[in-house]
C-alpha positions as CSV (number, residue, x, y, z in Angstrom):
1,M,19.2,132.6,77.7
2,T,17.1,130.6,80.1
3,K,18.6,127.8,82.3
4,D,17.0,125.2,80.0
5,E,18.4,126.9,76.9
6,Q,21.8,127.0,78.4
7,I,21.7,123.3,79.2
8,I,20.6,122.3,75.7
9,E,23.2,124.5,74.1
10,T,25.9,123.0,76.3
11,L,24.8,119.5,75.4
12,K,24.9,120.4,71.8
13,L,28.3,121.9,72.2
14,I,29.6,118.6,73.8
15,N,27.9,116.3,71.3
16,F,28.3,118.2,68.0
17,T,31.1,120.7,68.2
18,N,34.9,120.1,68.0
19,F,35.4,121.0,71.6
20,S,39.1,120.1,71.4
21,L,40.1,123.3,69.5
22,E,43.0,125.1,71.1
23,E,42.0,128.4,69.7
24,N,39.3,130.9,70.6
25,H,36.6,129.2,68.6
26,P,33.7,131.7,68.3
27,V,31.0,129.1,69.1
28,I,32.7,128.1,72.4
29,C,33.5,131.7,73.4
30,K,30.0,132.9,72.6
31,H,28.6,130.2,74.7
32,Y,30.8,131.1,77.6
33,Q,29.7,134.7,77.4
34,N,26.0,133.6,77.3
35,L,26.5,131.7,80.5
36,N,27.6,134.9,82.2
37,W,30.2,133.2,84.5
38,D,32.4,136.3,84.6
39,A,30.8,139.3,83.1
40,T,33.8,141.4,83.9
41,K,36.1,139.3,81.7
42,T,36.9,140.7,78.3
43,I,39.7,138.3,77.2
44,Y,38.8,134.6,77.2
45,D,41.3,131.8,77.6
46,I,40.2,128.6,75.8
47,A,41.4,126.3,78.6
48,D,39.4,128.4,81.2
49,I,36.3,128.3,79.0
50,K,36.5,124.6,78.4
51,L,37.0,123.9,82.2
52,H,33.9,125.9,83.0
53,I,31.8,124.2,80.5
54,W,33.1,120.7,81.4
55,C,32.3,121.3,85.1
56,A,28.9,122.8,84.3
57,I,27.7,119.8,82.2
58,L,29.2,117.2,84.5
59,N,27.5,118.8,87.5
60,Y,24.2,118.8,85.7
61,L,24.5,115.1,84.6
62,Y,25.3,113.9,88.1
63,S,23.1,116.1,90.2
64,G,20.6,118.0,88.0
65,I,22.1,121.2,89.4
66,W,22.9,124.0,86.9
67,G,24.7,127.1,88.0
68,E,27.8,129.2,88.0
69,Y,30.2,126.5,89.1
70,T,33.9,126.4,88.3
71,A,34.5,123.1,90.2
72,L,32.8,119.8,90.6
73,T,29.9,119.5,93.0
74,N,29.9,116.9,95.8
75,L,27.9,114.4,93.7
76,S,30.2,114.8,90.7
77,R,33.3,114.4,92.9
78,K,31.8,111.3,94.5
79,A,31.1,109.7,91.1
80,F,34.6,110.3,89.9
81,G,36.0,109.2,93.2
82,M,34.3,105.9,92.9
83,A,35.6,105.5,89.4
84,I,39.1,106.1,90.6
85,L,38.8,103.6,93.4
86,K,37.5,100.9,91.1
87,E,40.4,101.5,88.8
88,K,42.9,101.3,91.8
89,M,41.3,98.1,93.1
90,K,41.9,96.1,89.9
91,N,42.9,92.4,90.3
92,K,41.2,92.4,93.7
93,R,44.1,94.3,95.3
94,L,42.8,96.6,98.0
95,I,44.5,99.9,98.4
96,A,44.2,102.0,101.5
97,L,42.4,105.3,101.0
98,T,45.3,107.2,102.6
99,E,47.5,106.1,99.7
100,I,45.3,107.9,97.1
101,N,45.4,111.6,96.5
102,L,41.8,111.8,95.3
103,E,42.0,115.5,94.4
104,K,45.0,115.0,92.1
105,E,43.4,111.9,90.7
106,R,40.2,113.7,89.9
107,K,42.0,116.5,88.1
108,D,44.0,113.9,86.1
109,L,40.8,112.1,85.3
110,I,39.1,115.2,84.0
111,N,42.1,115.9,81.7
112,F,42.0,112.3,80.6
113,L,38.3,112.5,80.0
114,S,38.8,115.6,77.8
115,S,41.5,113.8,75.8
116,T,39.3,110.8,75.4
117,W,36.3,112.8,74.3
118,N,38.4,114.3,71.6
119,Q,39.3,110.9,70.2
120,V,35.7,109.6,70.4
121,F,34.3,112.8,68.7
122,K,36.8,112.5,65.8
123,A,36.1,108.8,65.4
124,H,32.4,109.4,65.1
125,E,32.8,112.4,62.9
126,T,35.0,110.3,60.5
127,Y,32.4,107.5,60.4
128,F,29.5,109.9,59.8
129,N,31.3,111.8,57.0
130,I,32.1,108.5,55.2
131,L,28.5,107.4,55.6
132,L,27.4,110.6,53.9
133,R,29.8,110.0,51.0
134,F,28.8,106.3,50.7
135,T,25.1,107.0,50.5
136,R,25.5,109.8,48.0
137,R,27.9,107.8,45.8
138,Y,25.7,104.7,45.6
139,K,22.4,106.5,45.9
140,T,21.3,104.4,48.9
141,E,19.0,105.2,51.8
142,I,19.5,105.1,55.5
143,K,17.8,101.9,56.5
144,N,18.5,101.6,60.2
145,I,19.3,103.7,63.2
146,I,21.3,102.2,66.2
147,I,21.5,104.2,69.4
148,Y,23.7,103.6,72.5
149,E,23.8,105.7,75.7
150,A,27.4,106.9,75.9
151,P,30.9,105.6,75.1
152,P,32.2,103.2,77.8
153,F,34.1,104.9,80.6
154,P,37.7,104.6,79.5
155,K,40.7,103.0,81.2
156,K,44.2,104.3,80.8
157,G,45.5,103.0,77.5
158,N,42.1,101.6,76.2
159,I,39.2,103.9,75.3
160,N,37.2,100.9,74.1
161,Y,34.9,103.0,71.9
162,I,33.5,100.8,69.1
163,L,34.5,103.2,66.3
164,I,38.1,103.2,67.5
165,E,39.7,100.0,66.1
166,E,43.1,100.1,67.9
167,P,43.2,98.4,70.2
168,K,40.2,96.3,69.1
169,P,37.1,97.1,71.2
170,K,35.8,94.3,73.4
171,G,32.6,93.5,75.2
172,P,28.9,93.2,74.4
173,Y,28.6,96.7,72.9
174,F,31.1,95.9,70.2
175,T,30.0,92.3,69.7
176,S,26.3,93.0,69.3
177,I,26.8,95.2,66.2
178,Y,29.8,93.3,64.8
179,N,27.9,90.0,64.8
180,A,24.4,91.3,64.0
181,L,25.4,93.1,60.7
182,K,26.6,90.8,57.9
183,K,28.5,93.1,55.5
184,G,31.9,94.7,56.4
185,D,35.1,93.7,58.1
186,S,35.1,96.4,60.8
187,I,32.5,98.2,62.9
188,Q,32.8,101.3,60.7
189,N,32.5,99.3,57.5
190,K,29.6,97.3,58.8
191,L,27.6,100.4,59.8
192,I,28.3,102.1,56.5
193,S,27.8,99.1,54.2
194,N,24.5,98.3,55.9
195,N,23.3,101.9,55.7
196,V,23.2,102.4,59.4
197,L,23.1,105.7,61.3
198,F,24.8,105.2,64.6
199,F,25.1,107.6,67.5
200,D,25.3,107.8,71.3
201,L,22.8,109.9,73.2
202,L,25.7,111.5,75.0
203,M,29.2,111.8,73.5
204,L,30.9,112.0,76.9
205,P,32.5,108.8,78.2
206,I,31.7,109.3,81.9
207,P,31.1,106.9,84.8
208,L,27.4,106.2,85.2
209,S,25.5,104.2,87.8
210,S,22.0,102.8,88.0
211,A,21.0,105.5,90.5
212,I,22.0,108.2,88.1
213,R,20.2,106.6,85.2
214,R,17.0,106.3,87.3
215,D,17.2,109.9,88.3
216,W,17.6,111.0,84.7
217,S,14.2,109.5,83.9
218,T,12.3,110.3,87.1
219,I,13.6,113.4,88.9
220,N,12.3,116.8,88.1
221,K,15.7,118.4,88.4
222,F,16.7,116.5,85.2
223,K,13.7,117.9,83.2
224,I,14.6,120.3,80.4
225,N,11.6,122.2,79.0
226,G,9.3,119.7,80.7
227,K,11.1,116.6,79.2
228,Q,13.3,114.2,81.1
229,L,17.0,114.2,80.1
230,P,17.0,110.9,78.0
231,V,14.1,112.2,75.9
232,V,15.9,115.5,75.3
233,L,19.1,113.7,74.3
234,F,17.1,111.4,72.0
235,E,15.3,114.2,70.2
236,M,18.4,116.4,70.1
237,N,20.5,113.8,68.4
238,L,17.7,112.5,66.1
239,V,16.9,116.0,64.8
240,H,20.6,116.9,64.4
241,F,21.7,113.9,62.4
242,L,18.6,113.7,60.3
243,N,18.8,117.3,59.4
244,K,22.4,116.7,58.4
245,L,21.3,113.8,56.2
246,N,18.6,116.0,54.7
247,E,21.1,118.8,53.9
248,E,23.3,116.3,52.1
249,G,20.3,114.9,50.1
250,V,20.4,111.5,51.8
251,N,17.0,109.9,52.1
252,L,15.5,107.7,54.8
253,S,14.0,104.3,54.0
254,P,10.2,104.3,54.3
255,N,10.7,101.1,56.3
256,I,13.4,102.5,58.5
257,K,14.1,100.5,61.7
258,I,15.4,101.9,65.0
259,A,17.2,99.9,67.6
260,I,18.0,101.2,71.1
261,G,20.9,99.7,73.1
262,T,20.8,101.9,76.1
263,P,20.5,100.4,79.6
264,H,16.9,99.8,80.6
265,L,16.6,102.8,83.0
266,T,17.7,105.2,80.3
267,A,15.5,103.6,77.7
268,L,12.5,103.6,80.0
269,G,12.2,107.4,80.1
270,I,12.3,107.5,76.3
271,Y,9.6,104.8,75.8
272,N,7.4,106.2,78.5
273,H,7.4,109.6,76.8
274,F,6.8,108.4,73.3
275,C,4.1,105.9,74.3
276,K,1.9,108.9,75.2
277,K,-0.4,109.9,72.4
278,S,0.3,113.6,73.0
279,Y,4.0,113.5,72.2
280,K,5.3,116.0,69.6
281,I,8.5,116.0,67.6
282,E,9.8,118.0,64.6
283,V,7.6,117.4,61.5
284,G,9.1,114.7,59.1
285,Y,10.3,112.2,61.7
286,Q,7.0,110.7,62.7
287,N,7.7,107.4,60.9
288,I,10.8,106.9,63.1
289,I,9.0,107.6,66.3
290,T,6.2,105.2,65.2
291,S,8.9,102.6,64.6
292,L,10.3,103.3,68.1
293,I,7.2,102.8,70.1
294,E,5.9,99.7,68.3
295,C,5.5,97.0,71.0
296,N,3.9,93.6,71.2
297,T,5.4,91.4,73.9
298,K,3.5,88.2,72.9
299,E,4.9,88.4,69.3
300,N,8.4,89.0,70.6
301,K,8.3,86.0,72.9
302,K,7.0,83.8,70.2
303,Y,9.7,85.0,67.8
304,L,12.6,84.5,70.3
305,K,11.4,81.7,72.7
306,N,14.8,81.3,74.4
307,Y,15.4,84.9,75.3
308,V,14.1,87.2,77.9
309,V,12.8,89.9,75.5
310,P,12.4,93.5,76.6
311,L,9.0,95.1,76.4
312,F,9.6,96.9,73.2
313,K,10.6,95.5,69.8
314,S,13.2,98.3,69.2
315,S,15.2,97.6,72.4
316,F,18.1,95.1,72.1
317,V,19.3,95.1,75.6
318,N,18.9,91.7,77.4
319,A,18.0,90.8,81.0
320,S,21.6,91.3,82.0
321,N,21.4,94.9,80.8
322,N,23.8,94.3,77.9
323,P,23.3,94.7,74.2
324,D,22.4,91.3,72.6
325,Q,23.2,90.5,68.9
326,N,20.1,88.3,68.5
327,L,17.8,91.0,69.9
328,L,19.5,93.5,67.6
329,K,18.9,91.3,64.6
330,H,15.2,91.1,65.6
331,A,15.0,94.9,66.1
332,L,16.3,95.5,62.6
333,T,14.3,92.8,60.7
334,R,10.9,92.9,62.5
């Protein structure tokens, strides 16, 4: 496998495979062998495999570096260190750095991240399976696609992922969907009742900064097969979920609408790529891409005079870089 193939397969493993299995799952073990971290090893321990894969993908997401690493690189360590400090400085209570064992905190955070990912993955898998059953039973079509960037970085005791109802999620990511969609009494019910396919570009709930998001869309190290990381994640998810719908005999509406709620710097790379006339994507999804790149700033401003409207109709993130329910309604009804 080439480096780019390894990265894509690892991203797929994180996004679409039950990575929580405590057994030697053949997909995970085969992937570990393909990465050639230890060619002399003949017996694979699942905890060891998972640690290697976690570190590999985290290092790539923070630094664009892909290699045979069994530990976090400096950039990855710094990102997690900042997340730890922010958590420790809650309520404006400053804590001396000498009081914090960052190495232990990082290890604990990685373990917590793995546990959190497991819950996020299961919640999304449950929603998607119910969506499939609902559309088959009532012979409905998928009418809308809503895309976020990644689950919010969790705090101890509160994952805050919109598909996990206890404790009830808070913030603009939850509110934008909850208030924009009419039918349903929970986020899951609203998405299903309104025939909405929802997914995050990246299933991992990790700390992200504006600098990292900018690098994803601009730095060559984050290119995979010539495409920037956000574009790869967008295409990978789109193809995966639409293929699943097709396998289950679920149709897409001819007038399907797509709404992107990622921060501007992540969305920018996607829009810049698909605004080019030369873009290519798997046959059959052209109508969705056409919906994505439709843009008419003047029409948007006329429609929503009191809002600072993003450049593209399908974006529903406001000037404060938060999802906005009014912009979401506009994206789904334009």
